[in-house]
N, C-alpha and C positions, 0 to 999 in steps of 0.2 A: 545505397545508389541513391545521390539527392536528390530530393524532390522539386520538380518543375514546375514553377506557378502558372496558371491556366492562364491562357492567352486574355489578354483584355481585350471584350469582343466590344465595349463602349470605347475604347480612344483607336479601335481597328476601326470601326464608324463610324467616325468623326474625320479620320485623313481620308478615308475613303467618300465622304462629302466631300471636305473641301479640294482634294485629288476631282470629283466632277465638276465642282463650280467651279473650277479654274479651270477646266476642259471648257466647258459652256463658253462663259467667257471669251480667251482664247477663239475656241473656232466661231465663236456670233461673228467677229470682227474679219476672221480667217475666209471667212465663205458666207459670210450672210446669213442670216435669218432662215428665206425662204430652204436653203443646201442643209443650213442646221439638222443633225439627225440625234435622236438616241443613240444609235449604234456607234456614230462619229464621237460622241462624245465617249461614249462605255469604253470604246475603244481608246482613245487621248487618255483617261481618266485610267487606266491600265484596269477596270470593273469590268462583269459583267454585264450586262445588258437589264438582264430582272432582276442586279439588283439596284438599278435605276430604277425602274418599273415598279417596284414592291417601297421605291421614297416615293414615286414624284408620278402623274397619270399620260404629263405630257412636255415637251420640252419646253411651251413657252411655262411651264411649270418648278423647270430643273431653272429654265436661265430666272426667273423670278425672287427666286428664291438667292441665287448668285448675286443676285446684282444688290439683295435688299439685305442679305446677311449681316453688317452691321453695321446698319441705316441706323440703330439706336445710339452706340458708341458715338454716329459724327453727330448727334440730336441734343447727346446728355446734353454739358455747356452750353447747348442756348448761344445767341447772339449776342458779341464784346458789349457792354455797356459805358464809353466810356464814359458819359455825358453828353454825347456830339454827335446824338442821332444822325443825322448825316452821314458825317465822319464814317461812320460803324458801318451803317448800313452801305455801302462807299465800299470798303474797304472787306465787307462779305459776298459782294457781289461780283467784286472783282476778283477771284477768288473760283467766285463759282466760272465766269465764264473763261478763266483757267479749265475749269473741271473737263467745261460741255463744250469749249473749243477744245479738248487730249481727243482723242479718234480712240481709245481704250473707253474710251465712257459713253461715246455715239454712238457704239454699236448698239451695245445692248438695250441704251435709253429706245434710242430708233426705233429695235427689233420691237420689243414689249407696247411699246404708243401703237404701231400698228398690228400688234398682234392682239389689244386691248382696244379697236377698233369693231373687232370682230368680234372680244369675246366678253359679253359683259360682267362674268364675276371674274375672269381675271383684270378687267379695267376696274370693277370697285374694289377686287384686293390690291391691286400696285396703287390705287387711291390710298386706301387705310393705311399700307405700309411705309407710302416713299415722299407722297403729295404731301398728304396732310399732317406728320411729322413736322416738314421742312416749312409748311404754313402755319402750325404752329409756334414758331422759333420768331418767327418776324410778327405773329400775335402778341405774343410774351414780351419783344421788344418793342413795339408800338406803345403796347397800354403801360409800360414803365415810364415814356416818353410822356404818354398822355397826362400820367400822374404828374411831373415834371414840369408840368407844364409848356412842353416842347410840340405838343400834338393837342389840337382843338377837346377840350368836352366832350363836344356835340357828335366828334367823327365815332363810327363802328370802325374799331380798329382789327376786325376781321375783312371790313369789305377794303380797307385801306392796304391793307397784306396782300391784298390779292392786284390791291391796282397796282401796287410792286415789279409783282411777282408778273401776274400773268402777260405785261409785253418782256420783259427778257424770255420767258417763253416761246410765245408765239415767235419771233422773230428765230429763233432758234430752231424749232420745229418745223416752219413754213423756206426756212432759209432764206426771210424778205430783207437780212441785212448782216453783217455779222456783228459778234459780239466783241465788241473794241471796250478798255477804257471810258474813252470817251463816252460810246454809250450810257454806258450804267452812271457815271456819276453826271448827264445829263435826264437821264429816268430816275435817279434819285433826287436828284433838284426842284425837277416840274412836281413832281408828285408830294413831296415835301410842301409847295410852295398854296396848295389846298388843303394841304391839313391841320396846317400851322394854324395857334390862333391868331383872329382878327388884329390887325394892325399888328404884329410881332414879326421883327424883323428879325431873319439866324445870327446869331450870337454865336459861335465856336466854342467850345469851353475851352479854358485854360486863362 
């Protein structure tokens, strides 16, 4: 009788994790965070409830891992650098607006934001895994622009990155207005107006 290969528990575990992530992201969009349960995730993923509890302590922890599983890959390339800071920021923020306007993205992000408001540890983890890597790529791009003379030497690039990103996040989170391309373009133009070296007008590359 031919020997059968032993089941690959690592691959099985990874399939189960992915199924759980997919289930959590789908369900939070369908039923909302308040009605999201470990039992519901387990049923949708086709795994036992104890399988989930073996890996995560709560539905918030499941959702956080599901939402941030590929974040390192997303930010690995950094922001584009064409030599035109305004164009690069507008390109990326327009794409980000499209993402934030997607209901499949909105549901888990808003759920985590609400949960984090009442859970300090969850909030710290969410910031460390998602928000900080996102800010860092803007800091890196602004620092490159500073070295190229597009941003004034005395500008704190970390604060500059937050000047660009905070109004975007505030508008989306508090629903004070739509995330449109016009809004994004105006936000970038006005932010850069205060960041450029004194007396230097913006001259697009090319």
